[in-house]
N, C-alpha and C positions, 0 to 999 in steps of 0.2 A: 376733455371730455374722458364722458362718463365711459367706464366701462359697461358688455354684456351680461344682462338683468340673470340666465342662468351659471356667469361665471361666478355672479358675486355672488348668488344665492348658493353656491357650491362653498365660497369663499367664510360666510356665515353660519355655514351647517359643521364643515370643519373647524370654526375657530371655537362653536357645542360644543363641539367633540375634546379638543384639544383643551380645550381649560376645565369640560367633568373628568376628566382622564387624570387632568397632571391636579388638581383639588382632590382628588381620593388618595394619590400617594400620597401626596406630601400630605395628607392630614392620617393618614397611615407609619408617616415617619415619625411625627409629629405626636400621634398616642405614643405608641412604639418609645421614646426617648420619655417620657412624661410619666409614664408605667417604670418605662428602667429607672428616675429617680424617685418616687412616691412610693416603687412594690420592689425592688429590686429583690426583695428572698425569692419571691416567679420565678427572674431572672436567672434566677443563680440553683435553683432544681436539675432536678436532674432531668433527662430527658428520658422515658422506657427505659429504663433503667437505668441506659445509662450513663460512662464520665460527658456527654452532652447538656451544657445547657439549657435548662432553655433560652434564655437567652442570643445565642448562635442561631437554635433554630430555629427561632422567628426574625432570627438579623437576613439568615439564608428565604425564607418565606417571605417578604418583602423586597428583598432583591430579584426575585426567582417573580413577587407582582410583577417589578418594574418593568420586567423582561415580556412576560405576558400582555400587560399592560401597551405596549411598541409594539407589540405585532398585530392587537390585533385593534387599533387605531394606523396603521400603516392599511389592513384591510381593508375598512369602514373609509379609507379617505381612498383608498383604490377603486371600492366601486362609489363613489360615492359621482368621481369622478367619470369615469364611466357612463352612467345616468345622464353624468350632466349631456355628452358625451350624445350620445346617444341620443338625446333634446334636442341638442344642435342640426346635426343633422335631420336633410333632409329627406322623406321619407318616400318610397318607391310606388 
């Protein structure tokens, strides 16, 4: 049996967001790792005159980015779901 067209559209839109955000996050991890391999001296430099190296700061930024992208994904998917439910309900 076929799924409702609105539900199928919701799944397709959600999948597009999921793959786009996942690709961006995986890409940032790969850039971080490859940069650490080829230019480790940049990661070893102190950040803003402190004893904390740039590599640690960038690692924390990637972790923060993953949290922000997760929140963004949840908000977008909830809005998509709400719009799909609104489209499905008959208007009076």
